[in-house]
C-alpha positions as CSV (number, residue, x, y, z in Angstrom):
1,X,189.5,145.6,136.1
2,X,188.8,142.0,137.2
3,X,189.6,142.9,141.1
4,X,187.0,145.9,140.7
5,X,184.2,143.3,139.4
6,X,184.7,141.2,142.0
7,X,184.5,143.9,144.5
8,X,181.2,145.0,143.1
9,X,180.0,141.4,143.1
10,X,180.8,141.1,146.9
11,X,179.0,144.3,147.6
12,X,176.0,143.4,145.6
13,X,176.1,139.8,147.4
14,X,175.8,141.4,151.0
15,X,173.1,143.8,149.6
16,X,170.9,140.6,148.3
17,X,171.5,138.5,151.6
18,X,169.6,141.0,153.3
19,X,166.6,140.8,151.0
20,X,163.9,138.5,152.0
21,X,163.0,136.8,148.8
22,X,163.5,133.0,149.5
23,X,160.6,130.9,149.2
24,X,159.6,127.3,150.5
25,X,160.0,124.7,147.5
26,X,158.9,121.1,147.3
27,X,156.5,121.0,150.3
28,X,152.9,120.1,150.4
29,X,151.1,122.2,153.0
30,X,147.4,121.9,154.4
31,X,145.0,124.5,153.4
32,X,141.3,124.9,154.4
33,X,138.9,122.2,154.2
34,X,135.6,121.6,152.5
35,X,132.7,120.0,154.5
36,X,130.9,116.7,153.6
37,X,132.9,116.1,150.4
38,X,131.4,112.3,150.1
39,X,133.3,109.2,150.0
40,X,135.1,109.9,146.4
41,X,135.8,113.5,146.1
42,X,137.9,114.5,143.1
43,X,139.7,118.0,142.3
44,X,140.7,119.9,139.4
45,X,143.4,122.5,139.2
46,X,143.1,125.5,137.0
47,X,146.3,127.4,138.5
48,X,148.0,127.9,142.0
49,X,145.2,130.0,142.9
50,X,141.9,128.6,141.4
51,X,140.7,124.8,141.9
52,X,137.6,122.9,142.0
53,X,136.1,120.1,144.4
54,X,133.2,117.8,143.6
55,X,131.8,114.9,145.5
56,X,128.8,114.2,147.8
57,X,126.5,111.4,148.5
58,X,123.5,109.9,146.8
59,X,121.1,112.7,146.0
60,X,123.3,115.3,147.5
61,X,125.9,116.5,145.1
62,X,128.4,119.2,146.2
63,X,130.9,121.4,144.5
64,X,133.3,123.8,145.9
65,X,135.7,126.5,144.2
66,X,138.7,128.4,145.7
67,X,140.0,131.4,144.1
68,X,142.6,132.3,146.8
69,X,144.8,129.3,146.7
70,X,142.8,127.3,149.1
71,X,142.6,130.1,151.9
72,X,138.9,129.6,151.5
73,X,136.3,127.6,149.5
74,X,132.9,128.8,148.3
75,X,130.2,126.1,147.8
76,X,128.9,126.2,144.2
77,X,125.3,126.0,143.2
78,X,124.5,122.3,142.1
79,X,121.3,123.3,140.2
80,X,120.6,121.0,137.7
81,X,122.8,118.0,138.8
82,X,120.9,115.1,140.7
83,X,123.3,112.7,142.3
84,X,126.7,112.5,143.8
85,X,129.6,113.6,141.5
86,X,132.6,111.3,141.1
87,X,134.6,113.5,139.0
88,X,135.4,117.1,137.7
89,X,137.4,118.8,135.2
90,X,137.4,122.7,135.5
91,X,138.7,125.0,132.7
92,X,138.6,128.4,134.3
93,X,137.2,130.1,137.3
94,X,133.7,130.1,135.9
95,X,133.3,126.9,133.4
96,X,134.0,123.4,134.7
97,X,132.5,119.8,133.9
98,X,131.3,117.3,136.5
99,X,130.3,113.6,136.1
100,X,127.8,112.0,138.2
101,X,128.4,108.5,139.8
102,X,125.1,106.7,140.3
103,X,124.9,102.9,139.8
104,X,121.9,101.3,138.0
105,X,120.6,104.3,136.4
106,X,121.6,106.8,133.7
107,X,124.8,108.7,134.4
108,X,125.6,112.2,133.2
109,X,128.0,115.1,132.7
110,X,127.1,118.6,133.3
111,X,128.7,121.8,132.3
112,X,128.5,125.4,133.9
113,X,129.7,128.6,132.5
114,X,127.9,131.0,134.9
115,X,128.0,129.1,138.2
116,X,124.2,129.3,138.7
117,X,123.2,126.3,136.4
118,X,124.6,123.0,135.4
119,X,123.6,121.9,131.9
120,X,123.4,118.4,130.7
121,X,125.9,117.8,128.0
122,X,126.2,113.8,128.0
123,X,124.3,110.9,129.1
124,X,125.0,107.5,129.2
125,X,122.6,104.4,128.2
126,X,120.6,103.0,131.1
127,X,122.9,100.9,133.3
128,X,125.9,101.6,131.3
129,X,128.3,102.4,134.4
130,X,128.8,105.8,136.2
131,X,131.3,108.6,135.2
132,X,134.2,108.0,137.4
133,X,136.9,109.9,135.3
134,X,136.7,113.2,133.5
135,X,139.7,115.2,132.1
136,X,140.2,118.0,129.4
137,X,143.4,119.1,128.1
138,X,145.5,121.6,130.2
139,X,146.8,123.0,126.9
140,X,143.9,122.6,124.7
141,X,140.7,122.5,126.5
142,X,138.5,121.9,123.4
143,X,139.7,118.3,123.7
144,X,138.3,116.1,126.5
145,X,137.5,112.7,127.6
146,X,135.0,111.0,129.9
147,X,134.9,107.5,131.5
148,X,131.9,105.4,132.3
149,X,131.6,102.1,130.7
150,X,132.4,103.2,127.4
151,X,135.0,106.3,126.5
152,X,133.4,109.5,125.3
153,X,135.6,112.0,123.3
154,X,134.9,115.7,122.6
155,X,136.9,117.9,120.4
156,X,134.9,121.0,120.7
157,X,134.7,122.0,124.2
158,X,132.0,119.7,125.5
159,X,129.4,120.7,122.9
160,X,129.2,117.0,121.3
161,X,130.8,113.6,122.3
162,X,131.7,110.7,120.3
163,X,131.2,107.2,122.2
164,X,134.2,105.0,121.9
165,X,133.3,101.4,123.0
166,X,136.0,99.9,125.3
167,X,135.2,96.4,124.5
168,X,134.8,95.3,128.1
169,X,131.5,94.5,129.8
170,X,130.2,95.9,133.1
171,X,131.9,98.4,135.6
172,X,135.4,97.6,134.8
173,X,137.4,101.0,135.1
174,X,139.0,101.9,138.4
175,X,138.1,105.5,140.0
176,X,140.1,108.4,138.4
177,X,142.4,106.0,136.6
178,X,141.8,107.8,133.2
179,X,144.9,108.2,131.1
180,X,144.4,110.9,128.5
181,X,147.2,112.3,126.3
182,X,145.0,113.7,123.4
183,X,141.9,112.5,121.5
184,X,144.0,109.4,119.7
185,X,145.9,108.3,122.8
186,X,143.8,107.3,125.9
187,X,143.0,104.4,128.3
188,X,142.2,103.5,132.1
189,X,143.2,101.0,134.6
190,X,140.9,97.9,135.2
191,X,139.4,97.1,138.9
192,X,139.6,93.4,138.6
193,X,141.5,90.3,137.9
194,X,145.3,90.9,137.3
195,X,146.8,94.5,137.5
196,X,146.1,95.5,134.0
197,X,145.4,98.4,131.8
198,X,143.2,98.9,128.8
199,X,144.3,101.6,126.2
200,X,144.2,102.6,122.6
201,X,146.7,104.6,120.4
202,X,144.4,105.1,117.5
203,X,141.4,107.0,119.0
204,X,139.5,104.1,120.1
205,X,139.5,102.2,116.7
206,X,141.4,99.3,118.4
207,X,142.0,98.6,122.3
208,X,145.0,96.5,123.9
209,X,144.6,95.0,127.5
210,X,148.2,94.7,129.0
211,X,149.2,93.0,132.3
212,X,151.6,95.3,133.9
213,X,153.0,92.6,136.1
214,X,152.8,94.0,139.6
215,X,150.8,92.9,142.6
216,X,147.0,93.7,142.8
217,X,143.8,94.0,141.0
218,X,142.8,97.5,141.5
219,X,144.8,99.5,139.0
220,X,144.0,102.8,140.0
221,X,147.2,104.6,138.8
222,X,147.9,105.1,135.0
223,X,149.4,107.9,133.4
224,X,151.6,108.8,130.3
225,X,154.2,111.2,129.2
226,X,153.2,113.5,126.6
227,X,155.6,111.4,123.9
228,X,153.1,108.6,124.3
229,X,156.0,106.2,124.9
230,X,156.8,106.5,128.7
231,X,154.0,105.4,131.0
232,X,153.5,104.6,134.5
233,X,151.0,102.1,136.5
234,X,150.3,101.3,139.8
235,X,147.5,99.2,142.0
236,X,146.1,99.5,145.4
237,X,148.5,96.4,146.6
238,X,151.6,97.0,144.5
239,X,153.7,99.3,146.7
240,X,156.7,99.7,146.7
241,X,156.3,98.5,143.0
242,X,155.2,100.4,140.2
243,X,155.0,99.4,136.5
244,X,156.7,101.4,133.7
245,X,156.9,101.3,130.0
246,X,159.1,102.9,127.3
247,X,157.5,101.6,124.2
248,X,154.0,102.8,124.4
249,X,152.5,100.2,126.7
250,X,153.4,97.4,124.8
251,X,155.7,96.0,127.8
252,X,155.8,97.0,131.2
253,X,158.6,96.4,133.9
254,X,158.2,96.5,137.3
255,X,160.4,98.9,139.4
256,X,160.9,99.8,143.2
257,X,160.1,103.5,144.2
258,X,161.1,102.9,147.7
259,X,158.8,102.8,151.0
260,X,156.3,105.0,152.0
261,X,153.3,104.7,150.2
262,X,150.3,102.5,151.0
263,X,146.6,101.9,150.0
264,X,144.9,103.0,146.5
265,X,147.6,104.9,144.5
266,X,147.4,107.5,141.8
267,X,149.6,109.0,139.3
268,X,149.7,112.1,137.2
269,X,152.3,113.3,134.6
270,X,152.6,117.1,134.1
271,X,152.3,117.7,130.2
272,X,155.3,118.1,128.1
273,X,157.5,117.6,131.2
274,X,159.5,114.8,132.6
275,X,157.6,115.2,135.9
276,X,155.4,112.5,137.4
277,X,153.8,112.1,140.5
278,X,152.3,109.4,142.7
279,X,150.2,109.9,145.6
280,X,149.2,107.1,148.3
281,X,145.9,106.8,150.1
282,X,148.1,106.9,153.5
283,X,149.1,110.6,152.5
284,X,152.2,109.9,151.0
285,X,153.5,111.5,147.9
286,X,156.6,110.7,145.7
287,X,157.8,112.7,142.4
288,X,160.2,111.7,139.6
289,X,161.7,114.3,137.6
290,X,163.4,112.0,135.0
291,X,160.4,110.1,133.3
292,X,159.8,107.7,136.4
293,X,163.4,106.3,136.6
294,X,164.2,107.3,140.3
295,X,161.7,108.8,142.8
296,X,162.0,111.0,146.1
297,X,159.4,111.4,148.7
298,X,157.9,114.8,149.4
299,X,157.2,116.6,152.5
300,X,153.7,116.4,153.1
301,X,151.1,117.8,155.9
302,X,150.3,114.3,157.3
303,X,146.9,114.2,155.8
304,X,145.5,110.6,155.3
305,X,142.8,109.0,153.2
306,X,143.8,111.0,150.0
307,X,141.4,110.2,147.4
308,X,142.6,112.4,144.4
309,X,145.1,115.1,143.2
310,X,145.7,117.1,140.1
311,X,148.5,119.5,138.7
312,X,148.9,122.2,136.1
313,X,151.9,124.1,135.0
314,X,151.3,127.5,134.6
315,X,154.5,130.0,133.5
316,X,156.5,126.9,133.9
317,X,155.6,126.6,137.5
318,X,153.8,123.3,138.7
319,X,151.0,123.6,141.3
320,X,149.1,120.9,142.8
321,X,146.2,120.0,145.0
322,X,145.2,117.0,146.9
323,X,141.8,116.2,148.6
324,X,141.2,113.6,151.2
325,X,137.9,111.7,151.9
326,X,137.3,113.9,155.1
327,X,137.4,117.1,153.0
328,X,141.0,117.9,154.0
329,X,143.0,119.7,151.1
330,X,146.8,120.0,150.8
331,X,148.4,122.2,148.1
332,X,152.1,122.0,146.7
333,X,153.2,125.7,147.1
334,X,156.1,125.5,144.9
335,X,157.4,122.5,142.7
336,X,160.0,122.1,140.0
337,X,160.7,124.4,137.1
338,X,161.2,122.2,134.1
339,X,162.1,122.8,130.6
340,X,163.0,120.2,127.9
341,X,166.5,121.6,127.2
342,X,169.0,123.8,128.7
343,X,170.1,125.6,125.6
344,X,167.1,126.1,123.3
345,X,164.4,128.8,123.6
346,X,161.5,127.5,125.8
347,X,159.1,128.9,123.3
348,X,158.7,131.2,120.5
349,X,157.2,134.3,122.0
350,X,159.7,136.9,122.1
351,X,160.2,138.8,125.5
352,X,160.0,142.3,125.7
353,X,162.9,142.9,128.1
354,X,166.1,141.4,129.3
355,X,165.7,139.6,132.2
356,X,167.1,137.1,134.8
357,X,164.4,135.1,136.6
358,X,164.9,133.8,140.2
359,X,166.2,130.3,140.1
360,X,163.4,127.7,140.8
361,X,163.2,125.9,143.1
362,X,164.8,128.0,145.9
363,X,166.0,126.7,148.2
364,X,167.3,123.6,146.0
365,X,168.9,120.6,146.4
366,X,170.9,120.0,144.4
367,X,169.5,121.0,140.9
368,X,167.8,124.3,140.2
369,X,166.6,125.8,136.9
370,X,167.6,129.4,135.8
371,X,165.5,131.2,133.3
372,X,166.6,134.3,131.4
373,X,164.8,136.6,128.9
374,X,166.5,137.9,125.5
375,X,164.4,140.3,123.5
376,X,167.2,140.6,120.7
377,X,170.2,138.4,119.6
378,X,172.9,138.7,122.4
379,X,176.2,137.8,123.6
380,X,175.3,136.0,127.0
381,X,177.7,135.0,129.8
382,X,175.8,133.2,132.8
383,X,177.9,132.3,135.8
384,X,177.7,131.0,139.3
385,X,179.6,132.7,142.2
386,X,180.0,131.8,146.1
387,X,179.8,134.0,149.0
388,X,183.3,135.1,148.4
389,X,182.8,136.1,144.8
390,X,184.6,133.3,143.5
391,X,183.6,131.8,140.1
392,X,182.3,128.2,140.6
393,X,180.4,127.6,137.4
394,X,179.9,128.8,133.8
395,X,176.7,128.1,132.7
396,X,176.5,129.9,129.3
397,X,179.3,131.7,127.6
398,X,178.2,132.6,123.8
399,X,176.0,134.1,121.3
400,X,172.2,133.4,121.8
401,X,169.2,134.4,119.6
402,X,166.2,136.3,120.9
403,X,163.9,134.3,123.1
404,X,163.4,132.7,126.6
405,X,165.9,130.1,127.9
406,X,166.7,127.9,130.8
407,X,169.7,126.3,132.1
408,X,170.1,123.8,134.8
409,X,172.8,124.1,137.6
410,X,173.8,121.0,139.6
411,X,175.3,121.8,143.0
412,X,176.0,118.2,144.0
413,X,179.5,118.9,144.9
414,X,179.1,122.2,146.7
415,X,177.8,122.8,150.4
416,X,175.0,124.3,151.6
417,X,174.9,128.1,151.5
418,X,174.1,131.2,149.6
419,X,175.1,131.4,145.9
420,X,174.7,133.8,143.2
421,X,173.8,133.8,139.4
422,X,175.2,136.4,137.5
423,X,174.0,137.2,133.9
424,X,175.8,139.5,131.7
425,X,174.2,140.3,128.3
426,X,175.7,142.6,125.2
427,X,173.5,143.2,122.3
428,X,173.6,145.8,119.6
429,X,172.6,148.6,121.6
430,X,172.4,147.4,125.2
431,X,174.6,145.9,127.8
432,X,173.6,145.2,131.5
433,X,174.5,142.8,134.5
434,X,171.7,140.9,136.5
435,X,172.4,139.0,139.9
436,X,170.0,136.9,141.7
437,X,170.6,135.0,145.0
438,X,170.3,131.4,145.4
439,X,169.8,129.2,148.5
440,X,171.5,125.4,148.2
441,X,169.9,123.6,151.2
442,X,171.3,120.1,151.7
């Protein structure tokens, strides 16, 4: 019986080899550009197909949107806005917020729901700074934050805003340095003096200024993991050093991420993952998948003067876009698939069918994630085989409750080539085997 199964597996192997289902992973590619974006364009990602850009110059705001993954960008009416825009947060293909960047006057946040008119939803006091950062939660878009000299919080989708005095005087926050986990934990990087961050862990009731112990004064990079414990900060002069905290921002320790980045740097943490990115003005990008402990360089499209980037995680795939000061846009076409555990269900929504998903990323080096769905309690056997049908790893062997699962496969000790993942499930009224092809590329 074992020999027969091995023969059948080899047959399936050669059938799958001829199927063209491999995708490029972990690579930024250049998509189409936008014209005249201004000196400080910002970008917001809804999903891999939908993204928005805002920018412009004094008296000439511009807004663009793509619905086809960056293949084309359509100009969106700026009716209702007045001045250049320094920040944007998009909720969907039709709903977005933008913030004005105009010094020595009032600064405003606008919202559109219909793409034809932008309605005023928030305004500073006169000479209270410009809106240089704006963010709505990717998981709960009712909660958002806008940053000028003061912090403004909304918990009802931007209908009303509550000011939170930051306790600093003058224009002190670095462009797009806003750190926002939820309406109780937020902060920003300071733009003068030593490398410092200003943050609150109690909804703005109290603020802390922390020196992050790295070179530079313009702390443009500031982000936190969703656990509110691990954070990353960087400046325009600190490379190759960043600073890292594991105690909620109380203490900060410099670490090296290696050479490659220079100029202003920005950081983004993908919510509810251990994945964090850092981008350099010179066009280099690095990523960490272990909470900022170690970093690897990513392939980029050699676009320089990068000014802002954004990410979202949709169906467990991370998609990202970045925009430069000349309007060039790059896109992360495939990134890491990440789950918090290897053995627990991803969520409580029960799937409707048994399924083995394609591993991600693919090609991979050396770790990839394998997801599978169980609509009912089942006996699960998940293994990896080489090209000759030899079993090289047992990832799961036991009973599992109904749910969506992932498991990581580390191929560090194996050579480049084609491998196969085989899932066998046995439930009360069902038994089936699934096989997918995986490409290890070192």
